[in-house]
matplotlib code that plots the C-alpha trace (Angstrom):
import matplotlib.pyplot as plt

x = [-34.7, -36.5, -39.8, -39.7, -43.2, -42.3, -41.3, -44.6, -46.5, -44.6, -45.2, -48.7, -49.5, -47.6, -48.9, -52.5, -52.5, -50.9, -53.4, -56.6, -56.8, -55.5, -57.4, -57.2, -59.4, -62.0, -61.6, -62.2, -65.2, -66.6, -65.9, -67.6, -70.8, -71.1, -69.4, -69.2, -67.1, -65.3, -64.2, -63.0, -61.0, -59.3, -58.3, -57.1, -55.2, -53.4, -52.2, -51.2, -49.1, -47.3, -46.6, -45.1, -42.9, -41.6, -41.1, -39.4, -37.0, -36.1, -35.7, -33.5, -31.3, -31.0, -30.0, -26.8, -25.6, -23.6, -25.8, -25.4, -26.5, -29.5, -30.6, -30.1, -32.1, -34.7, -35.1, -35.5, -38.1, -40.1, -39.8, -41.0, -43.9, -44.9, -44.8, -46.9, -49.5, -49.7, -50.0, -52.4, -55.9, -59.2, -59.8, -63.6, -63.7, -67.1, -68.0, -70.5, -73.3, -71.3, -72.3, -72.3, -69.5, -70.3, -68.4, -65.3, -62.6, -64.0, -64.3, -61.0, -59.3, -60.9, -59.9, -56.4, -55.7, -57.1, -54.9, -51.9, -51.7, -52.5, -50.0, -46.8, -44.6, -47.3, -46.5, -47.1, -44.8, -42.0, -42.7, -42.6, -39.2, -37.9, -39.1, -37.7, -34.2, -34.1, -36.4, -35.9, -37.9, -40.0, -41.6, -42.1, -43.7, -46.1, -47.0, -47.4, -49.5, -51.7, -52.3, -52.9, -55.4, -57.0, -57.6, -59.2, -61.5, -62.3, -63.3, -65.5, -67.2, -67.5, -66.2, -69.3, -69.2, -65.5, -66.2, -69.1, -68.0, -64.1, -62.4, -59.7, -57.6, -57.4, -56.3, -53.6, -52.4, -52.0, -50.1, -47.9, -47.2, -46.1, -43.8, -42.2, -41.6, -39.9, -37.8, -36.5, -36.0, -34.2, -31.8, -31.1, -30.2, -28.1, -25.9, -25.8, -24.3]
y = [-13.8, -16.3, -16.4, -16.5, -17.4, -15.9, -12.6, -12.5, -13.2, -10.5, -7.9, -8.9, -8.7, -5.4, -3.6, -4.9, -3.6, -0.3, 0.3, -0.6, 2.8, 4.8, 7.5, 5.4, 2.7, 5.4, 6.9, 3.4, 3.1, 6.5, 6.0, 2.6, 4.1, 6.4, 4.5, 0.8, -1.1, -3.3, -0.3, 1.5, -1.6, -1.8, 1.9, 1.6, -1.7, -0.2, 2.8, 0.6, -1.7, 1.4, 2.5, -0.9, -0.9, 2.5, 1.4, -1.8, 0.0, 2.3, -0.5, -2.5, 0.6, 0.5, -3.1, -2.2, -0.6, -2.4, -4.9, -3.1, 0.3, -1.3, -3.0, 0.3, 2.2, -0.5, -0.5, 3.2, 3.1, 0.4, 2.5, 5.5, 3.6, 2.5, 6.1, 7.3, 4.6, 5.5, 9.3, 9.2, 10.0, 8.7, 10.9, 11.1, 12.3, 13.7, 13.1, 15.4, 14.2, 14.3, 13.4, 9.7, 9.0, 6.1, 4.3, 2.2, 4.8, 7.8, 5.7, 3.9, 7.4, 8.8, 5.9, 5.7, 9.4, 9.5, 6.8, 7.6, 11.1, 10.2, 7.4, 9.3, 9.0, 7.0, 4.7, 1.7, 2.9, 3.5, 0.1, -1.6, 0.0, -1.0, -4.7, -4.8, -3.7, -6.6, -9.3, -9.1, -7.2, -10.0, -11.4, -8.0, -6.8, -9.7, -9.4, -5.6, -5.6, -8.3, -6.6, -3.2, -4.6, -6.8, -3.7, -1.9, -4.9, -5.2, -1.5, -1.9, -5.1, -4.8, -1.2, 0.0, -3.0, -2.2, 1.6, 1.2, -1.8, -2.1, 0.9, 2.1, 2.8, -0.9, -1.6, 1.2, -0.2, -3.6, -2.3, -0.1, -3.1, -5.1, -2.3, -1.8, -5.5, -5.6, -2.6, -4.4, -7.7, -5.7, -4.1, -7.5, -8.9, -5.9, -6.4, -10.2, -10.4]
z = [-28.3, -26.1, -24.3, -20.6, -19.2, -15.8, -17.4, -19.4, -16.2, -14.3, -17.0, -17.3, -13.6, -13.0, -16.0, -15.4, -11.8, -12.6, -15.6, -13.7, -11.8, -14.7, -16.6, -19.8, -18.3, -17.5, -21.1, -22.5, -20.4, -21.3, -25.0, -24.9, -23.6, -26.6, -29.3, -30.5, -27.9, -30.4, -32.4, -29.3, -28.3, -31.7, -31.4, -27.7, -28.5, -31.4, -29.4, -26.4, -28.9, -30.2, -26.7, -25.7, -28.8, -27.8, -24.2, -25.0, -27.3, -24.6, -22.1, -24.6, -24.7, -21.0, -21.3, -22.8, -19.6, -16.9, -14.9, -11.6, -13.1, -14.7, -11.4, -9.5, -12.0, -12.2, -8.4, -8.4, -11.1, -9.2, -6.0, -7.9, -9.4, -5.9, -4.8, -7.7, -7.1, -3.4, -4.0, -6.8, -5.8, -7.2, -10.1, -10.9, -14.5, -15.3, -18.9, -20.5, -22.6, -25.8, -29.3, -30.3, -32.8, -35.3, -38.1, -37.7, -38.6, -36.6, -33.6, -34.1, -34.6, -31.5, -29.3, -30.7, -30.4, -26.8, -25.6, -27.7, -26.2, -22.7, -22.3, -23.0, -19.8, -18.0, -15.2, -17.4, -20.1, -17.6, -16.0, -19.4, -20.3, -16.9, -17.3, -20.9, -19.5, -17.0, -18.3, -22.1, -24.7, -26.3, -23.0, -21.7, -24.8, -25.0, -21.2, -21.2, -24.5, -23.3, -19.9, -21.5, -24.0, -21.4, -19.1, -22.1, -22.9, -19.2, -19.0, -22.0, -20.8, -17.1, -16.4, -14.7, -12.2, -11.3, -11.0, -8.7, -6.5, -6.3, -4.6, -6.8, -3.7, -3.0, -6.6, -6.3, -3.0, -4.3, -7.3, -5.0, -2.9, -5.9, -7.2, -3.7, -3.4, -6.9, -6.0, -2.9, -4.9, -7.6, -5.0, -3.4, -6.8, -7.6, -4.6, -4.6, -8.2]

ax = plt.figure().add_subplot(projection="3d")
ax.plot(x, y, z, "-o")
ax.set_aspect("equal")
plt.show()
């Protein structure tokens, strides 16, 4: 169990880019406009940490397979991630004028539940499992959790700026390019063992 700074940065960068155009960023933004942002962040962060633990566990099981099989599966998952990012359209989710939720536990519970349910099988969860299989579970967990929590905080602090000024298609294309590059890199590694 060692910490690899490059693996932490890789996980952080990929997960951060993949999560930016995701629905959970917009959910955090919407909840932050009607609820206390710090409470929302605690709820979303806890849900993200639970999903990282699940993804890292799945990725660690993949790590028990032969190296070539893991590399081929990883390359396929990265390619799939690039495909998903390129195909996903901008989803403008209209939020109705809902009732304001107050108090730590109601806000925490609402934020936790919203993210916990929406992240199952999400691209970031699949990518985290993939990275854990090839880059080690601890470094991947740290990088992925930090990225997810950072995106949630970013949405709560400057979400309106991002939503109005940075085209989500641009973020999606950058993320897709990174995923495609990692797919090619992993394939090269697989056949040069």
